[in-house]
C-alpha positions as CSV (number, residue, x, y, z in Angstrom):
1,X,-0.1,0.2,-0.6
2,X,1.5,3.5,-0.6
3,X,0.0,6.6,0.9
4,X,1.5,10.0,0.4
5,X,1.3,12.8,3.2
6,X,1.0,16.1,2.2
7,X,1.9,18.8,5.0
8,X,4.4,21.1,3.7
9,X,5.1,23.3,7.1
10,X,5.6,24.6,9.8
11,X,8.1,23.4,11.9
12,X,6.0,22.8,15.0
13,X,2.9,21.3,12.7
14,X,5.4,18.9,11.0
15,X,6.3,17.9,14.3
16,X,3.1,17.3,15.7
17,X,2.1,15.5,12.7
18,X,5.0,13.3,12.2
19,X,3.8,11.1,15.2
20,X,1.0,9.4,13.2
21,X,4.3,7.7,11.0
22,X,4.3,4.6,13.5
23,X,1.1,4.3,14.1
24,X,0.7,3.6,10.0
25,X,3.6,0.9,10.3
26,X,2.1,-0.6,13.3
27,X,-1.1,-1.7,11.5
28,X,0.4,-1.6,7.8
29,X,3.7,-2.5,8.4
30,X,4.5,-2.9,4.8
31,X,3.0,0.3,3.5
32,X,5.2,2.7,1.9
33,X,4.9,6.3,3.3
34,X,6.1,9.3,1.1
35,X,5.9,12.9,2.6
36,X,5.9,16.0,0.6
37,X,7.0,19.0,2.6
38,X,8.8,22.3,2.2
39,X,12.7,22.1,1.5
40,X,13.8,23.6,4.1
41,X,12.0,22.0,6.5
42,X,12.6,18.3,5.7
43,X,15.2,17.8,8.1
44,X,12.5,17.8,10.2
45,X,11.8,14.1,9.2
46,X,15.2,12.5,7.9
47,X,16.5,10.0,9.0
48,X,12.7,8.3,10.5
49,X,12.9,5.1,9.0
50,X,8.6,5.2,8.6
51,X,9.4,7.4,5.8
52,X,10.0,5.6,2.5
53,X,11.0,9.2,0.5
54,X,10.8,12.5,1.1
55,X,9.3,14.4,-1.1
56,X,11.3,18.3,-1.2
57,X,9.4,20.7,-2.7
58,X,9.5,25.1,-2.9
59,X,6.5,26.8,-3.0
60,X,8.2,29.4,-0.6
61,X,10.6,30.5,-3.5
62,X,8.0,31.1,-6.2
63,X,6.1,32.9,-3.5
64,X,9.3,35.1,-3.2
65,X,10.7,35.0,-7.1
66,X,6.8,35.4,-8.5
67,X,8.4,33.7,-11.4
68,X,6.2,31.1,-13.2
69,X,9.2,28.9,-13.6
70,X,9.5,28.2,-10.3
71,X,6.1,27.4,-10.1
72,X,6.4,24.7,-13.3
73,X,9.0,23.4,-11.8
74,X,7.2,22.3,-8.8
75,X,4.4,21.0,-10.9
76,X,6.4,19.1,-12.4
77,X,8.1,17.3,-9.3
78,X,4.3,16.4,-7.7
79,X,3.3,15.4,-11.4
80,X,6.4,13.0,-11.7
81,X,5.1,11.2,-8.4
82,X,4.2,7.5,-8.3
83,X,0.0,6.9,-7.9
84,X,-0.9,6.8,-4.5
85,X,-3.4,4.0,-2.9
86,X,-4.3,7.3,-0.7
87,X,-3.4,11.1,-0.4
88,X,-3.7,12.8,2.3
89,X,-3.7,16.4,3.1
90,X,-3.1,17.0,6.5
91,X,-2.6,20.7,6.4
92,X,-6.0,22.2,4.7
93,X,-4.5,25.3,3.2
94,X,-5.2,26.0,-0.8
95,X,-2.0,25.9,-0.7
96,X,-1.5,22.1,-0.2
97,X,-4.5,21.2,-1.4
98,X,-3.2,22.4,-5.1
99,X,-0.9,20.2,-4.6
100,X,-2.9,17.2,-4.3
101,X,-4.5,18.1,-7.6
102,X,-1.4,17.3,-9.5
103,X,-1.4,13.9,-7.4
104,X,-2.7,10.4,-8.4
105,X,-4.8,8.7,-6.2
106,X,-7.7,8.9,-3.6
107,X,-7.3,12.4,-1.8
108,X,-8.3,12.6,2.2
109,X,-8.6,15.9,4.1
110,X,-10.6,17.9,6.4
111,X,-14.4,18.9,5.3
112,X,-15.0,22.9,4.8
113,X,-15.9,23.1,8.4
114,X,-12.9,21.6,9.5
115,X,-10.1,23.8,8.2
116,X,-9.1,27.6,8.1
117,X,-9.3,27.4,4.7
118,X,-12.5,26.1,3.9
119,X,-12.1,25.5,0.0
120,X,-9.0,23.0,0.6
121,X,-11.5,20.5,0.6
122,X,-12.9,21.1,-2.6
123,X,-9.6,19.0,-3.7
124,X,-10.7,16.3,-1.7
125,X,-12.7,12.9,-2.6
126,X,-13.1,12.2,0.9
127,X,-13.4,14.1,4.1
128,X,-13.2,14.0,7.3
129,X,-15.0,16.0,10.5
130,X,-13.0,17.3,13.0
131,X,-13.3,20.4,14.8
132,X,-11.0,23.2,14.2
133,X,-10.9,24.4,17.5
134,X,-9.9,20.5,18.9
135,X,-6.3,19.7,20.3
136,X,-3.9,20.1,17.4
137,X,-2.7,16.7,17.7
138,X,-5.8,14.8,18.1
139,X,-6.9,16.8,14.5
140,X,-3.4,15.5,12.6
141,X,-3.9,11.7,14.2
142,X,-7.8,12.0,13.3
143,X,-7.1,12.8,9.8
144,X,-4.5,9.9,9.5
145,X,-6.8,7.6,11.7
146,X,-9.9,8.2,9.9
147,X,-8.5,7.9,6.5
148,X,-6.7,4.5,6.8
149,X,-9.5,3.0,9.6
150,X,-6.5,2.8,12.2
151,X,-8.5,3.7,15.4
152,X,-5.5,5.7,17.1
153,X,-6.9,6.8,20.6
154,X,-5.4,9.4,23.0
155,X,-4.1,6.5,24.7
156,X,-1.7,5.9,22.0
157,X,-0.8,9.1,21.8
158,X,0.3,9.4,25.3
159,X,2.0,6.3,25.1
160,X,3.8,6.7,21.7
161,X,7.7,5.9,20.8
162,X,10.0,9.2,20.3
163,X,9.8,9.4,16.3
164,X,12.6,12.2,15.3
165,X,15.8,11.2,14.6
166,X,19.3,12.6,14.1
167,X,23.0,11.1,12.2
168,X,26.1,13.1,12.1
169,X,25.5,16.1,13.4
170,X,27.8,18.5,14.6
171,X,30.0,17.5,17.3
172,X,30.1,21.2,18.9
173,X,26.9,21.0,20.9
174,X,28.9,18.4,23.0
175,X,31.4,21.1,24.6
176,X,28.6,23.2,26.0
177,X,27.0,19.9,27.6
178,X,27.7,19.8,31.5
179,X,28.1,16.3,33.5
180,X,27.8,18.1,37.3
181,X,24.5,20.3,36.4
182,X,21.1,19.2,34.9
183,X,21.0,20.5,30.8
184,X,18.4,22.8,30.4
185,X,17.7,24.3,26.8
186,X,16.2,27.4,26.4
187,X,13.8,28.2,23.1
188,X,13.7,31.9,23.4
189,X,12.0,33.1,19.9
190,X,9.2,32.1,18.0
191,X,6.7,33.6,14.8
192,X,5.2,36.8,16.8
193,X,6.9,39.2,19.4
194,X,4.0,38.5,21.3
195,X,4.1,34.7,21.4
196,X,7.9,35.6,23.4
197,X,8.5,35.7,26.8
198,X,10.5,38.6,27.8
199,X,14.6,37.4,27.8
200,X,14.5,39.0,31.8
201,X,12.3,36.9,32.7
202,X,14.3,33.9,31.2
203,X,17.2,35.5,33.0
204,X,15.5,34.8,36.5
205,X,14.4,31.0,35.1
206,X,18.4,30.8,34.8
207,X,19.3,32.6,37.9
208,X,16.6,30.9,39.9
209,X,17.7,27.1,39.0
210,X,21.2,27.8,38.6
211,X,21.4,24.9,36.3
212,X,23.5,24.8,33.0
213,X,21.4,26.6,30.8
214,X,21.6,26.7,27.0
215,X,20.1,29.2,25.3
216,X,19.1,28.8,20.9
217,X,18.3,30.7,18.5
218,X,17.7,31.1,15.1
219,X,17.5,34.8,14.0
220,X,19.6,38.1,14.7
221,X,17.0,39.3,17.0
222,X,16.6,36.3,18.9
223,X,20.2,36.3,18.9
224,X,20.6,39.4,20.5
225,X,18.0,38.6,23.2
226,X,20.4,35.3,23.7
227,X,23.5,37.5,24.4
228,X,21.2,40.1,27.2
229,X,20.2,36.3,28.9
230,X,24.2,34.7,28.4
231,X,25.8,38.5,30.0
232,X,22.7,38.7,32.5
233,X,23.2,35.0,34.6
234,X,26.3,33.6,35.3
235,X,24.6,29.9,34.5
236,X,23.3,30.5,30.8
237,X,25.5,30.6,27.5
238,X,24.2,31.2,23.9
239,X,24.7,28.2,21.6
240,X,26.2,28.3,18.3
241,X,23.0,28.4,15.7
242,X,22.5,24.9,14.6
243,X,21.2,23.1,11.8
244,X,17.9,21.0,12.2
245,X,19.3,17.6,12.3
246,X,21.9,19.0,15.0
247,X,19.2,20.5,16.9
248,X,17.2,17.3,17.4
249,X,20.9,16.0,18.6
250,X,21.0,18.9,21.4
251,X,17.2,18.3,22.5
252,X,17.7,14.4,23.0
253,X,20.6,15.4,25.3
254,X,19.3,17.4,27.6
255,X,16.8,17.5,30.7
256,X,14.9,19.2,30.5
257,X,13.5,22.1,27.3
258,X,11.9,25.6,28.7
259,X,10.2,27.6,25.9
260,X,7.8,29.5,23.5
261,X,5.2,28.3,21.7
262,X,7.1,26.9,18.5
263,X,9.0,24.1,16.6
264,X,12.0,23.8,18.7
265,X,9.4,23.5,22.1
266,X,7.4,21.0,20.4
267,X,10.1,18.8,19.0
268,X,11.0,17.7,23.2
269,X,7.2,16.7,23.4
270,X,8.4,14.5,20.0
271,X,11.2,13.2,21.3
272,X,9.8,12.3,24.7
273,X,12.0,15.0,26.6
274,X,10.8,16.9,29.9
275,X,9.7,20.1,28.7
276,X,7.9,23.6,29.9
277,X,5.6,25.2,27.0
278,X,5.1,29.1,27.5
279,X,1.8,30.1,26.0
280,X,0.3,33.9,25.7
281,X,-1.4,34.6,22.8
282,X,-1.9,30.7,21.2
283,X,-4.4,28.2,22.7
284,X,-2.6,24.8,25.2
285,X,-4.9,22.9,22.9
286,X,-2.2,23.0,20.5
287,X,-0.1,20.4,22.9
288,X,-0.6,17.4,24.7
289,X,-0.2,17.7,28.8
290,X,1.9,14.9,30.1
291,X,3.5,13.6,33.1
292,X,6.7,15.2,31.9
293,X,5.8,17.7,29.3
294,X,4.0,20.8,30.9
295,X,2.5,23.9,29.9
296,X,1.8,27.5,31.6
297,X,-0.3,30.4,30.5
298,X,-1.2,33.7,30.7
299,X,-4.9,35.1,31.8
300,X,-5.9,35.9,28.9
301,X,-8.7,34.0,26.8
302,X,-7.8,32.6,23.2
303,X,-10.2,32.7,20.5
304,X,-8.2,29.9,18.3
305,X,-10.6,31.1,14.8
306,X,-8.9,34.3,15.3
307,X,-5.9,34.6,17.5
308,X,-4.8,38.2,18.6
309,X,-1.1,39.0,17.8
310,X,-1.5,41.9,19.9
311,X,-2.2,40.2,22.9
312,X,0.8,40.0,25.5
313,X,-0.4,39.1,28.4
314,X,2.5,36.2,28.2
315,X,4.2,39.2,30.1
316,X,2.5,38.2,33.2
317,X,3.5,35.3,33.5
318,X,5.8,34.7,37.1
319,X,8.9,33.5,36.3
320,X,8.9,31.3,39.9
321,X,5.3,29.6,38.3
322,X,8.1,28.2,35.9
323,X,10.9,27.8,38.1
324,X,8.3,25.8,40.5
325,X,7.0,23.3,37.6
326,X,11.0,22.9,36.1
327,X,12.2,21.6,39.9
328,X,9.5,19.0,39.9
329,X,10.4,18.2,36.5
330,X,14.2,18.0,37.3
């Protein structure tokens, strides 16, 4: 049986979607699963033996250049794919749905009432209903589970095996790990400023826990904030910027990860590493809360259908509340 999964981006969404691979393989061990993904995000999926082939596309390149030749090149890649028994669009956006239009095989996806861009459902032969405000991981799992009749339960998700893998990582990360103290990663950035916990409060956490704090970053703005944390805490170190493969390796070695609602934070959950996710303007229904994966939410109310980017309530979260949870996890 040949299965194609379409989930192009973003990092956290790909992480939350990739959990389905182990469940598919449990029921259909001989199935071949291909994954269509943006090239810039493909490293998240690499080295997972449950994936037969990763199909890289660069739709973002066309969005940037507006060159028809760049678009036709991507369409050519999609058209060259073999016929699939199941094509499952886990993203539910017009751009992901359009990709399925050029593929060969029956297409499964969310119905018009279950996605942000309802027009996407027009391209699916088989449509799955799942409330848009339901838990994000449950939504990802159920669109696959219902398409393939897998019967995946919440218990299965709680008992998942780690599903992010790495090899040939940059060994420089091991120079930053401590054998005497607990290694804690800080994820200090995200896609919106209002989703970022204040750098000053990250300093408070570092100085209160007094462990080996490793600050990771992905942009120049995040680097500046990381430098501030490093300068104001004797326990914090700014780690050199890494690729996604090496980032997976670093997270796998840490004792705890504390971070904003963003991709690297969710990677800890995927790898069964203890974590604390800090939420402000986004709903905690984006994650699974477990014995080792906790959340802290600001007092603001969140409408999952219309997120408020001007909600800076994350600043109100007391750093000592996070420290208290961290000590329990450590």
